[in-house]
N, CA, C and O atoms as a GROMACS GRO file, in nm:
protein
  560
    1MET      N    1   3.015  -0.703  -1.391
    1MET     CA    2   2.939  -0.718  -1.512
    1MET      C    3   2.791  -0.709  -1.478
    1MET      O    4   2.744  -0.777  -1.387
    2TYR      N    5   2.717  -0.626  -1.550
    2TYR     CA    6   2.575  -0.607  -1.525
    2TYR      C    7   2.496  -0.668  -1.639
    2TYR      O    8   2.525  -0.642  -1.756
    3SER      N    9   2.398  -0.748  -1.607
    3SER     CA   10   2.316  -0.810  -1.711
    3SER      C   11   2.170  -0.774  -1.687
    3SER      O   12   2.121  -0.780  -1.575
    4GLU      N   13   2.103  -0.738  -1.792
    4GLU     CA   14   1.963  -0.701  -1.784
    4GLU      C   15   1.875  -0.824  -1.771
    4GLU      O   16   1.917  -0.936  -1.802
    5ALA      N   17   1.755  -0.803  -1.725
    5ALA     CA   18   1.658  -0.913  -1.715
    5ALA      C   19   1.618  -0.957  -1.855
    5ALA      O   20   1.641  -0.886  -1.953
    6GLN      N   21   1.560  -1.074  -1.863
    6GLN     CA   22   1.512  -1.125  -1.990
    6GLN      C   23   1.401  -1.035  -2.045
    6GLN      O   24   1.343  -0.955  -1.971
    7SER      N   25   1.374  -1.049  -2.171
    7SER     CA   26   1.267  -0.972  -2.235
    7SER      C   27   1.144  -1.060  -2.254
    7SER      O   28   1.155  -1.182  -2.268
    8CYS      N   29   1.028  -0.996  -2.255
    8CYS     CA   30   0.904  -1.068  -2.281
    8CYS      C   31   0.892  -1.092  -2.430
    8CYS      O   32   0.936  -1.011  -2.512
    9ARG      N   33   0.833  -1.203  -2.466
    9ARG     CA   34   0.806  -1.233  -2.606
    9ARG      C   35   0.678  -1.162  -2.648
    9ARG      O   36   0.598  -1.124  -2.562
   10PRO      N   37   0.656  -1.143  -2.778
   10PRO     CA   38   0.533  -1.077  -2.823
   10PRO      C   39   0.406  -1.143  -2.770
   10PRO      O   40   0.304  -1.076  -2.755
   11SER      N   41   0.411  -1.272  -2.743
   11SER     CA   42   0.293  -1.340  -2.690
   11SER      C   43   0.263  -1.299  -2.547
   11SER      O   44   0.155  -1.328  -2.495
   12GLY      N   45   0.358  -1.230  -2.483
   12GLY     CA   46   0.340  -1.190  -2.344
   12GLY      C   47   0.390  -1.292  -2.246
   12GLY      O   48   0.371  -1.276  -2.125
   13ARG      N   49   0.454  -1.399  -2.294
   13ARG     CA   50   0.504  -1.503  -2.206
   13ARG      C   51   0.650  -1.530  -2.236
   13ARG      O   52   0.698  -1.506  -2.347
   14ILE      N   53   0.718  -1.578  -2.137
   14ILE     CA   54   0.857  -1.618  -2.155
   14ILE      C   55   0.877  -1.746  -2.075
   14ILE      O   56   0.822  -1.761  -1.966
   15ILE      N   57   0.953  -1.835  -2.127
   15ILE     CA   58   0.980  -1.961  -2.058
   15ILE      C   59   1.104  -1.942  -1.972
   15ILE      O   60   1.212  -1.913  -2.023
   16GLY      N   61   1.089  -1.958  -1.844
   16GLY     CA   62   1.202  -1.944  -1.753
   16GLY      C   63   1.274  -2.076  -1.735
   16GLY      O   64   1.226  -2.180  -1.780
   17LYS      N   65   1.388  -2.070  -1.670
   17LYS     CA   66   1.464  -2.189  -1.639
   17LYS      C   67   1.462  -2.208  -1.489
   17LYS      O   68   1.460  -2.111  -1.413
   18GLU      N   69   1.463  -2.331  -1.446
   18GLU     CA   70   1.471  -2.359  -1.303
   18GLU      C   71   1.604  -2.306  -1.252
   18GLU      O   72   1.708  -2.327  -1.315
   19ALA      N   73   1.601  -2.238  -1.142
   19ALA     CA   74   1.722  -2.173  -1.090
   19ALA      C   75   1.825  -2.275  -1.043
   19ALA      O   76   1.792  -2.367  -0.968
   20GLN      N   77   1.945  -2.257  -1.085
   20GLN     CA   78   2.060  -2.335  -1.038
   20GLN      C   79   2.156  -2.232  -0.980
   20GLN      O   80   2.237  -2.174  -1.053
   21GLU      N   81   2.148  -2.210  -0.852
   21GLU     CA   82   2.223  -2.099  -0.794
   21GLU      C   83   2.317  -2.146  -0.686
   21GLU      O   84   2.295  -2.249  -0.622
   22ASP      N   85   2.421  -2.069  -0.666
   22ASP     CA   86   2.516  -2.098  -0.560
   22ASP      C   87   2.544  -1.968  -0.484
   22ASP      O   88   2.480  -1.866  -0.511
   23ASN      N   89   2.636  -1.971  -0.393
   23ASN     CA   90   2.667  -1.852  -0.316
   23ASN      C   91   2.791  -1.782  -0.369
   23ASN      O   92   2.870  -1.728  -0.291
   24ALA      N   93   2.809  -1.781  -0.500
   24ALA     CA   94   2.918  -1.706  -0.562
   24ALA      C   95   2.877  -1.559  -0.568
   24ALA      O   96   2.795  -1.514  -0.487
   25THR      N   97   2.932  -1.484  -0.660
   25THR     CA   98   2.898  -1.344  -0.672
   25THR      C   99   2.750  -1.330  -0.706
   25THR      O  100   2.698  -1.401  -0.792
   26LYS      N  101   2.685  -1.239  -0.640
   26LYS     CA  102   2.545  -1.213  -0.664
   26LYS      C  103   2.532  -1.075  -0.726
   26LYS      O  104   2.629  -0.999  -0.730
   27LYS      N  105   2.418  -1.045  -0.772
   27LYS     CA  106   2.391  -0.914  -0.831
   27LYS      C  107   2.274  -0.851  -0.759
   27LYS      O  108   2.167  -0.911  -0.747
   28MET      N  109   2.295  -0.729  -0.711
   28MET     CA  110   2.180  -0.655  -0.661
   28MET      C  111   2.131  -0.572  -0.778
   28MET      O  112   2.209  -0.502  -0.842
   29THR      N  113   2.006  -0.580  -0.806
   29THR     CA  114   1.953  -0.517  -0.924
   29THR      C  115   1.885  -0.385  -0.890
   29THR      O  116   1.910  -0.326  -0.785
   30LEU      N  117   1.801  -0.341  -0.979
   30LEU     CA  118   1.731  -0.216  -0.960
   30LEU      C  119   1.662  -0.210  -0.825
   30LEU      O  120   1.623  -0.312  -0.768
   31ILE      N  121   1.649  -0.091  -0.778
   31ILE     CA  122   1.580  -0.070  -0.651
   31ILE      C  123   1.436  -0.122  -0.665
   31ILE      O  124   1.372  -0.101  -0.768
   32ASP      N  125   1.389  -0.187  -0.564
   32ASP     CA  126   1.253  -0.240  -0.566
   32ASP      C  127   1.170  -0.157  -0.468
   32ASP      O  128   1.220  -0.111  -0.366
   33VAL      N  129   1.045  -0.141  -0.501
   33VAL     CA  130   0.953  -0.068  -0.414
   33VAL      C  131   0.859  -0.170  -0.352
   33VAL      O  132   0.780  -0.234  -0.422
   34PHE      N  133   0.868  -0.184  -0.222
   34PHE     CA  134   0.788  -0.283  -0.150
   34PHE      C  135   0.664  -0.219  -0.087
   34PHE      O  136   0.592  -0.284  -0.013
   35GLN      N  137   0.641  -0.090  -0.117
   35GLN     CA  138   0.526  -0.019  -0.065
   35GLN      C  139   0.404  -0.045  -0.154
   35GLN      O  140   0.416  -0.104  -0.261
   36THR      N  141   0.287  -0.002  -0.108
   36THR     CA  142   0.166  -0.010  -0.188
   36THR      C  143   0.191   0.056  -0.322
   36THR      O  144   0.244   0.167  -0.329
   37GLY      N  145   0.152  -0.012  -0.431
   37GLY     CA  146   0.171   0.043  -0.564
   37GLY      C  147   0.312   0.024  -0.617
   37GLY      O  148   0.349   0.086  -0.717
   38GLY      N  149   0.391  -0.060  -0.551
   38GLY     CA  150   0.530  -0.081  -0.589
   38GLY      C  151   0.547  -0.168  -0.711
   38GLY      O  152   0.451  -0.199  -0.782
   39ASP      N  153   0.671  -0.208  -0.735
   39ASP     CA  154   0.709  -0.280  -0.856
   39ASP      C  155   0.634  -0.410  -0.878
   39ASP      O  156   0.601  -0.443  -0.991
   40GLY      N  157   0.608  -0.484  -0.772
   40GLY     CA  158   0.547  -0.615  -0.790
   40GLY      C  159   0.396  -0.616  -0.789
   40GLY      O  160   0.335  -0.718  -0.822
   41GLY      N  161   0.335  -0.505  -0.752
   41GLY     CA  162   0.190  -0.499  -0.746
   41GLY      C  163   0.134  -0.552  -0.616
   41GLY      O  164   0.091  -0.475  -0.530
   42ASP      N  165   0.136  -0.684  -0.600
   42ASP     CA  166   0.082  -0.746  -0.478
   42ASP      C  167   0.179  -0.728  -0.362
   42ASP      O  168   0.297  -0.701  -0.383
   43PRO      N  169   0.129  -0.744  -0.238
   43PRO     CA  170   0.219  -0.739  -0.122
   43PRO      C  171   0.324  -0.851  -0.131
   43PRO      O  172   0.300  -0.952  -0.196
   44PRO      N  173   0.439  -0.833  -0.066
   44PRO     CA  174   0.542  -0.937  -0.067
   44PRO      C  175   0.487  -1.072  -0.020
   44PRO      O  176   0.399  -1.080   0.066
   45GLU      N  177   0.542  -1.176  -0.079
   45GLU     CA  178   0.492  -1.312  -0.061
   45GLU      C  179   0.509  -1.367   0.081
   45GLU      O  180   0.426  -1.446   0.126
   46CYS      N  181   0.613  -1.327   0.150
   46CYS     CA  182   0.643  -1.389   0.280
   46CYS      C  183   0.546  -1.348   0.391
   46CYS      O  184   0.505  -1.432   0.471
   47ASP      N  185   0.510  -1.222   0.395
   47ASP     CA  186   0.426  -1.176   0.505
   47ASP      C  187   0.298  -1.107   0.460
   47ASP      O  188   0.217  -1.064   0.542
   48ASN      N  189   0.279  -1.099   0.327
   48ASN     CA  190   0.160  -1.037   0.270
   48ASN      C  191   0.137  -0.895   0.321
   48ASN      O  192   0.024  -0.850   0.335
   49GLN      N  193   0.248  -0.824   0.350
   49GLN     CA  194   0.242  -0.686   0.398
   49GLN      C  195   0.336  -0.600   0.316
   49GLN      O  196   0.444  -0.644   0.277
   50TYR      N  197   0.295  -0.477   0.291
   50TYR     CA  198   0.383  -0.382   0.224
   50TYR      C  199   0.484  -0.329   0.325
   50TYR      O  200   0.461  -0.332   0.446
   51HIS      N  201   0.598  -0.280   0.275
   51HIS     CA  202   0.705  -0.228   0.360
   51HIS      C  203   0.749  -0.091   0.309
   51HIS      O  204   0.762  -0.071   0.189
   52TYR      N  205   0.771   0.002   0.400
   52TYR     CA  206   0.815   0.136   0.364
   52TYR      C  207   0.958   0.132   0.309
   52TYR      O  208   1.036   0.042   0.340
   53ASP      N  209   0.990   0.232   0.227
   53ASP     CA  210   1.123   0.241   0.166
   53ASP      C  211   1.236   0.248   0.267
   53ASP      O  212   1.349   0.211   0.236
   54ASP      N  213   1.206   0.295   0.388
   54ASP     CA  214   1.313   0.307   0.488
   54ASP      C  215   1.333   0.177   0.567
   54ASP      O  216   1.408   0.175   0.665
   55THR      N  217   1.267   0.070   0.526
   55THR     CA  218   1.283  -0.061   0.589
   55THR      C  219   1.375  -0.146   0.503
   55THR      O  220   1.348  -0.163   0.384
   56PRO      N  221   1.483  -0.201   0.558
   56PRO     CA  222   1.576  -0.282   0.479
   56PRO      C  223   1.519  -0.422   0.451
   56PRO      O  224   1.530  -0.512   0.534
   57VAL      N  225   1.460  -0.437   0.333
   57VAL     CA  226   1.402  -0.563   0.291
   57VAL      C  227   1.449  -0.597   0.150
   57VAL      O  228   1.490  -0.509   0.074
   58VAL      N  229   1.443  -0.726   0.116
   58VAL     CA  230   1.487  -0.771  -0.016
   58VAL      C  231   1.394  -0.879  -0.071
   58VAL      O  232   1.317  -0.940   0.002
   59ALA      N  233   1.405  -0.898  -0.202
   59ALA     CA  234   1.345  -1.012  -0.272
   59ALA      C  235   1.460  -1.090  -0.333
   59ALA      O  236   1.550  -1.031  -0.394
   60LEU      N  237   1.458  -1.222  -0.317
   60LEU     CA  238   1.562  -1.308  -0.373
   60LEU      C  239   1.511  -1.379  -0.496
   60LEU      O  240   1.393  -1.412  -0.505
   61SER      N  241   1.600  -1.403  -0.593
   61SER     CA  242   1.561  -1.481  -0.710
   61SER      C  243   1.521  -1.622  -0.666
   61SER      O  244   1.556  -1.667  -0.557
   62THR      N  245   1.448  -1.690  -0.752
   62THR     CA  246   1.378  -1.813  -0.719
   62THR      C  247   1.463  -1.919  -0.648
   62THR      O  248   1.420  -1.974  -0.547
   63GLY      N  249   1.581  -1.948  -0.699
   63GLY     CA  250   1.664  -2.053  -0.639
   63GLY      C  251   1.704  -2.022  -0.496
   63GLY      O  252   1.700  -2.109  -0.409
   64TRP      N  253   1.742  -1.898  -0.471
   64TRP     CA  254   1.781  -1.858  -0.335
   64TRP      C  255   1.659  -1.850  -0.244
   64TRP      O  256   1.668  -1.882  -0.126
   65PHE      N  257   1.546  -1.806  -0.299
   65PHE     CA  258   1.422  -1.798  -0.222
   65PHE      C  259   1.379  -1.936  -0.175
   65PHE      O  260   1.326  -1.952  -0.065
   66ASN      N  261   1.402  -2.037  -0.260
   66ASN     CA  262   1.391  -2.178  -0.224
   66ASN      C  263   1.258  -2.214  -0.158
   66ASN      O  264   1.253  -2.258  -0.044
   67ASN      N  265   1.149  -2.192  -0.235
   67ASN     CA  266   1.015  -2.228  -0.184
   67ASN      C  267   0.985  -2.167  -0.048
   67ASN      O  268   0.932  -2.234   0.040
   68LYS      N  269   1.017  -2.042  -0.032
   68LYS     CA  270   0.991  -1.964   0.090
   68LYS      C  271   1.080  -2.001   0.208
   68LYS      O  272   1.055  -1.955   0.319
   69SER      N  273   1.183  -2.082   0.188
   69SER     CA  274   1.267  -2.122   0.302
   69SER      C  275   1.344  -2.004   0.360
   69SER      O  276   1.388  -2.010   0.475
   70LYS      N  277   1.362  -1.897   0.284
   70LYS     CA  278   1.432  -1.778   0.333
   70LYS      C  279   1.337  -1.672   0.388
   70LYS      O  280   1.382  -1.570   0.438
   71CYS      N  281   1.207  -1.696   0.379
   71CYS     CA  282   1.110  -1.597   0.424
   71CYS      C  283   1.135  -1.548   0.566
   71CYS      O  284   1.152  -1.626   0.660
   72LEU      N  285   1.136  -1.416   0.577
   72LEU     CA  286   1.149  -1.344   0.703
   72LEU      C  287   1.284  -1.368   0.772
   72LEU      O  288   1.305  -1.323   0.885
   73ASN      N  289   1.375  -1.438   0.705
   73ASN     CA  290   1.512  -1.451   0.757
   73ASN      C  291   1.591  -1.327   0.718
   73ASN      O  292   1.558  -1.260   0.620
   74LYS      N  293   1.693  -1.299   0.793
   74LYS     CA  294   1.779  -1.184   0.762
   74LYS      C  295   1.903  -1.232   0.689
   74LYS      O  296   1.957  -1.339   0.716
   75ILE      N  297   1.947  -1.150   0.595
   75ILE     CA  298   2.071  -1.176   0.523
   75ILE      C  299   2.162  -1.055   0.538
   75ILE      O  300   2.116  -0.943   0.558
   76THR      N  301   2.292  -1.079   0.528
   76THR     CA  302   2.390  -0.971   0.528
   76THR      C  303   2.438  -0.952   0.385
   76THR      O  304   2.486  -1.046   0.321
   77ILE      N  305   2.425  -0.831   0.336
   77ILE     CA  306   2.466  -0.796   0.200
   77ILE      C  307   2.593  -0.713   0.212
   77ILE      O  308   2.599  -0.617   0.289
   78SER      N  309   2.694  -0.749   0.134
   78SER     CA  310   2.821  -0.676   0.136
   78SER      C  311   2.851  -0.621  -0.003
   78SER      O  312   2.843  -0.692  -0.103
   79ALA      N  313   2.886  -0.492  -0.006
   79ALA     CA  314   2.923  -0.424  -0.130
   79ALA      C  315   2.973  -0.286  -0.095
   79ALA      O  316   2.942  -0.233   0.012
   80ASN      N  317   3.050  -0.227  -0.184
   80ASN     CA  318   3.092  -0.088  -0.167
   80ASN      C  319   3.170  -0.068  -0.037
   80ASN      O  320   3.171   0.042   0.018
   81GLY      N  321   3.235  -0.174   0.012
   81GLY     CA  322   3.312  -0.164   0.135
   81GLY      C  323   3.229  -0.162   0.262
   81GLY      O  324   3.282  -0.134   0.370
   82ARG      N  325   3.102  -0.189   0.251
   82ARG     CA  326   3.011  -0.187   0.365
   82ARG      C  327   2.925  -0.313   0.367
   82ARG      O  328   2.924  -0.392   0.272
   83SER      N  329   2.852  -0.330   0.478
   83SER     CA  330   2.756  -0.440   0.490
   83SER      C  331   2.624  -0.385   0.542
   83SER      O  332   2.621  -0.285   0.614
   84ALA      N  333   2.517  -0.451   0.505
   84ALA     CA  334   2.384  -0.414   0.552
   84ALA      C  335   2.306  -0.542   0.578
   84ALA      O  336   2.323  -0.642   0.508
   85VAL      N  337   2.220  -0.539   0.678
   85VAL     CA  338   2.135  -0.653   0.710
   85VAL      C  339   1.994  -0.618   0.662
   85VAL      O  340   1.944  -0.509   0.686
   86ALA      N  341   1.932  -0.714   0.592
   86ALA     CA  342   1.797  -0.694   0.540
   86ALA      C  343   1.716  -0.822   0.558
   86ALA      O  344   1.771  -0.932   0.563
   87MET      N  345   1.586  -0.805   0.567
   87MET     CA  346   1.497  -0.920   0.582
   87MET      C  347   1.441  -0.960   0.446
   87MET      O  348   1.402  -0.875   0.366
   88VAL      N  349   1.437  -1.090   0.420
   88VAL     CA  350   1.381  -1.144   0.296
   88VAL      C  351   1.229  -1.144   0.309
   88VAL      O  352   1.173  -1.207   0.398
   89VAL      N  353   1.162  -1.071   0.216
   89VAL     CA  354   1.016  -1.064   0.222
   89VAL      C  355   0.948  -1.108   0.094
   89VAL      O  356   0.825  -1.120   0.090
   90ASP      N  357   1.026  -1.134  -0.012
   90ASP     CA  358   0.961  -1.165  -0.138
   90ASP      C  359   1.054  -1.244  -0.230
   90ASP      O  360   1.174  -1.255  -0.206
   91GLU      N  361   0.994  -1.297  -0.336
   91GLU     CA  362   1.067  -1.369  -0.440
   91GLU      C  363   1.072  -1.282  -0.566
   91GLU      O  364   0.973  -1.220  -0.602
   92CYS      N  365   1.186  -1.279  -0.630
   92CYS     CA  366   1.199  -1.221  -0.764
   92CYS      C  367   1.196  -1.341  -0.858
   92CYS      O  368   1.298  -1.407  -0.879
   93ASP      N  369   1.081  -1.368  -0.915
   93ASP     CA  370   1.055  -1.493  -0.986
   93ASP      C  371   1.146  -1.509  -1.108
   93ASP      O  372   1.144  -1.428  -1.200
   94SER      N  373   1.226  -1.615  -1.107
   94SER     CA  374   1.319  -1.645  -1.216
   94SER      C  375   1.260  -1.741  -1.318
   94SER      O  376   1.324  -1.772  -1.418
   95THR      N  377   1.139  -1.789  -1.294
   95THR     CA  378   1.082  -1.890  -1.382
   95THR      C  379   0.958  -1.843  -1.458
   95THR      O  380   0.922  -1.903  -1.560
   96MET      N  381   0.894  -1.738  -1.412
   96MET     CA  382   0.772  -1.690  -1.476
   96MET      C  383   0.773  -1.539  -1.482
   96MET      O  384   0.842  -1.473  -1.405
   97GLY      N  385   0.694  -1.484  -1.574
   97GLY     CA  386   0.684  -1.339  -1.585
   97GLY      C  387   0.602  -1.299  -1.706
   97GLY      O  388   0.540  -1.383  -1.772
   98CYS      N  389   0.601  -1.169  -1.734
   98CYS     CA  390   0.534  -1.113  -1.851
   98CYS      C  391   0.383  -1.130  -1.845
   98CYS      O  392   0.317  -1.136  -1.950
   99ASP      N  393   0.327  -1.140  -1.726
   99ASP     CA  394   0.183  -1.153  -1.712
   99ASP      C  395   0.135  -1.061  -1.600
   99ASP      O  396   0.215  -0.997  -1.532
  100GLU      N  397   0.006  -1.056  -1.583
  100GLU     CA  398  -0.051  -0.966  -1.483
  100GLU      C  399  -0.001  -0.997  -1.343
  100GLU      O  400   0.025  -0.906  -1.264
  101ASP      N  401   0.013  -1.126  -1.310
  101ASP     CA  402   0.059  -1.165  -1.177
  101ASP      C  403   0.200  -1.112  -1.147
  101ASP      O  404   0.236  -1.093  -1.030
  102HIS      N  405   0.277  -1.087  -1.251
  102HIS     CA  406   0.415  -1.039  -1.234
  102HIS      C  407   0.430  -0.896  -1.284
  102HIS      O  408   0.539  -0.853  -1.321
  103ASP      N  409   0.320  -0.822  -1.284
  103ASP     CA  410   0.318  -0.680  -1.323
  103ASP      C  411   0.378  -0.661  -1.462
  103ASP      O  412   0.435  -0.556  -1.491
  104TYR      N  413   0.363  -0.762  -1.548
  104TYR     CA  414   0.411  -0.762  -1.686
  104TYR      C  415   0.562  -0.743  -1.697
  104TYR      O  416   0.613  -0.696  -1.799
  105GLN      N  417   0.633  -0.779  -1.592
  105GLN     CA  418   0.778  -0.775  -1.593
  105GLN      C  419   0.832  -0.911  -1.634
  105GLN      O  420   0.772  -1.014  -1.603
  106PRO      N  421   0.947  -0.913  -1.704
  106PRO     CA  422   1.008  -1.042  -1.740
  106PRO      C  423   1.064  -1.111  -1.617
  106PRO      O  424   1.081  -1.048  -1.512
  107PRO      N  425   1.092  -1.241  -1.627
  107PRO     CA  426   1.151  -1.312  -1.514
  107PRO      C  427   1.285  -1.251  -1.472
  107PRO      O  428   1.356  -1.193  -1.554
  108CYS      N  429   1.316  -1.263  -1.345
  108CYS     CA  430   1.446  -1.218  -1.294
  108CYS      C  431   1.555  -1.314  -1.339
  108CYS      O  432   1.528  -1.431  -1.367
  109ARG      N  433   1.675  -1.267  -1.346
  109ARG     CA  434   1.789  -1.356  -1.366
  109ARG      C  435   1.801  -1.442  -1.240
  109ARG      O  436   1.735  -1.416  -1.140
  110ASN      N  437   1.884  -1.544  -1.246
  110ASN     CA  438   1.900  -1.637  -1.134
  110ASN      C  439   1.991  -1.585  -1.023
  110ASN      O  440   2.012  -1.654  -0.924
  111ASN      N  441   2.044  -1.465  -1.037
  111ASN     CA  442   2.140  -1.414  -0.938
  111ASN      C  443   2.101  -1.275  -0.887
  111ASN      O  444   2.185  -1.186  -0.877
  112ILE      N  445   1.973  -1.258  -0.856
  112ILE     CA  446   1.922  -1.126  -0.822
  112ILE      C  447   1.884  -1.115  -0.674
  112ILE      O  448   1.824  -1.205  -0.616
  113VAL      N  449   1.922  -1.002  -0.617
  113VAL     CA  450   1.873  -0.959  -0.487
  113VAL      C  451   1.814  -0.820  -0.510
  113VAL      O  452   1.889  -0.723  -0.523
  114ASP      N  453   1.683  -0.810  -0.515
  114ASP     CA  454   1.616  -0.680  -0.528
  114ASP      C  455   1.610  -0.618  -0.389
  114ASP      O  456   1.569  -0.684  -0.294
  115ALA      N  457   1.651  -0.494  -0.378
  115ALA     CA  458   1.662  -0.432  -0.247
  115ALA      C  459   1.583  -0.302  -0.236
  115ALA      O  460   1.566  -0.231  -0.335
  116SER      N  461   1.537  -0.273  -0.116
  116SER     CA  462   1.468  -0.148  -0.088
  116SER      C  463   1.570  -0.034  -0.083
  116SER      O  464   1.691  -0.057  -0.075
  117LYS      N  465   1.519   0.088  -0.086
  117LYS     CA  466   1.606   0.206  -0.078
  117LYS      C  467   1.692   0.202   0.047
  117LYS      O  468   1.808   0.244   0.044
  118ALA      N  469   1.637   0.152   0.156
  118ALA     CA  470   1.711   0.149   0.283
  118ALA      C  471   1.839   0.067   0.272
  118ALA      O  472   1.940   0.101   0.334
  119VAL      N  473   1.837  -0.040   0.194
  119VAL     CA  474   1.957  -0.124   0.176
  119VAL      C  475   2.062  -0.048   0.097
  119VAL      O  476   2.179  -0.045   0.135
  120TRP      N  477   2.020   0.014  -0.014
  120TRP     CA  478   2.115   0.091  -0.095
  120TRP      C  479   2.179   0.202  -0.011
  120TRP      O  480   2.299   0.225  -0.019
  121GLU      N  481   2.098   0.269   0.069
  121GLU     CA  482   2.150   0.377   0.153
  121GLU      C  483   2.247   0.323   0.258
  121GLU      O  484   2.352   0.384   0.282
  122ALA      N  485   2.214   0.210   0.320
  122ALA     CA  486   2.302   0.151   0.422
  122ALA      C  487   2.436   0.110   0.363
  122ALA      O  488   2.538   0.111   0.432
  123LEU      N  489   2.437   0.073   0.235
  123LEU     CA  490   2.562   0.036   0.169
  123LEU      C  491   2.639   0.159   0.119
  123LEU      O  492   2.749   0.146   0.066
  124GLY      N  493   2.581   0.276   0.137
  124GLY     CA  494   2.649   0.399   0.098
  124GLY      C  495   2.663   0.418  -0.053
  124GLY      O  496   2.756   0.483  -0.099
  125VAL      N  497   2.571   0.361  -0.128
  125VAL     CA  498   2.576   0.373  -0.274
  125VAL      C  499   2.507   0.504  -0.314
  125VAL      O  500   2.392   0.526  -0.276
  126PRO      N  501   2.575   0.590  -0.390
  126PRO     CA  502   2.511   0.714  -0.436
  126PRO      C  503   2.385   0.684  -0.517
  126PRO      O  504   2.382   0.588  -0.594
  127GLN      N  505   2.284   0.766  -0.499
  127GLN     CA  506   2.154   0.740  -0.562
  127GLN      C  507   2.164   0.727  -0.713
  127GLN      O  508   2.088   0.650  -0.772
  128ASP      N  509   2.254   0.799  -0.778
  128ASP     CA  510   2.265   0.790  -0.923
  128ASP      C  511   2.327   0.658  -0.969
  128ASP      O  512   2.338   0.633  -1.089
  129GLN      N  513   2.368   0.572  -0.873
  129GLN     CA  514   2.423   0.440  -0.905
  129GLN      C  515   2.330   0.327  -0.859
  129GLN      O  516   2.371   0.211  -0.855
  130TRP      N  517   2.208   0.360  -0.824
  130TRP     CA  518   2.112   0.259  -0.779
  130TRP      C  519   2.051   0.184  -0.897
  130TRP      O  520   1.929   0.174  -0.908
  131SER      N  521   2.134   0.132  -0.983
  131SER     CA  522   2.081   0.058  -1.098
  131SER      C  523   2.130  -0.085  -1.101
  131SER      O  524   2.076  -0.167  -1.176
  132GLY      N  525   2.228  -0.118  -1.025
  132GLY     CA  526   2.278  -0.256  -1.019
  132GLY      C  527   2.424  -0.258  -0.985
  132GLY      O  528   2.502  -0.173  -1.029
  133MET      N  529   2.462  -0.355  -0.906
  133MET     CA  530   2.602  -0.372  -0.869
  133MET      C  531   2.625  -0.513  -0.821
  133MET      O  532   2.533  -0.583  -0.779
  134GLU      N  533   2.751  -0.555  -0.828
  134GLU     CA  534   2.785  -0.688  -0.776
  134GLU      C  535   2.792  -0.682  -0.624
  134GLU      O  536   2.846  -0.588  -0.566
  135ILE      N  537   2.736  -0.783  -0.564
  135ILE     CA  538   2.734  -0.795  -0.419
  135ILE      C  539   2.766  -0.938  -0.380
  135ILE      O  540   2.773  -1.026  -0.466
  136THR      N  541   2.785  -0.960  -0.253
  136THR     CA  542   2.781  -1.094  -0.198
  136THR      C  543   2.682  -1.088  -0.082
  136THR      O  544   2.659  -0.983  -0.023
  137TRP      N  545   2.625  -1.202  -0.051
  137TRP     CA  546   2.535  -1.206   0.064
  137TRP      C  547   2.548  -1.339   0.134
  137TRP      O  548   2.592  -1.439   0.076
  138SER      N  549   2.509  -1.340   0.260
  138SER     CA  550   2.510  -1.462   0.340
  138SER      C  551   2.396  -1.452   0.441
  138SER      O  552   2.343  -1.343   0.465
  139ASP      N  553   2.361  -1.563   0.500
  139ASP     CA  554   2.262  -1.560   0.606
  139ASP      C  555   2.319  -1.482   0.723
  139ASP      O  556   2.437  -1.494   0.756
  140ALA      N  557   2.234  -1.400   0.784
  140ALA     CA  558   2.280  -1.318   0.897
  140ALA      C  559   2.277  -1.397   1.026
  140ALA      O  560   2.312  -1.344   1.132
   0.00000   0.00000   0.00000
């Protein structure tokens, strides 16, 4: 089941919910660009550095990101009969959004792993299917 992110209100703000997350089924969402000029605007939160598309990196939704406790740790993502290891470099904010700091994007759902192109490729997912899929992940 694929669920879209929340929508911004006309005021430009949305009230998020504190993440209540577990290690059940996760969702990998749209491909994220961690390079200069990418989806989030600013460099990733963990290392304040941009990453090329061929580097396997991810952003975790707020609850999993857990106040940066996952920063620069590696996780194993499983889907499509394959596994890939990626480093956590950013948060996909589940509590705030629709403002300049969040590139005017709505908050992420509580079960999101945004992944670089390298992760999608390592999982063998055809490019025309890089829009979202169910995954599981664990600490590597």
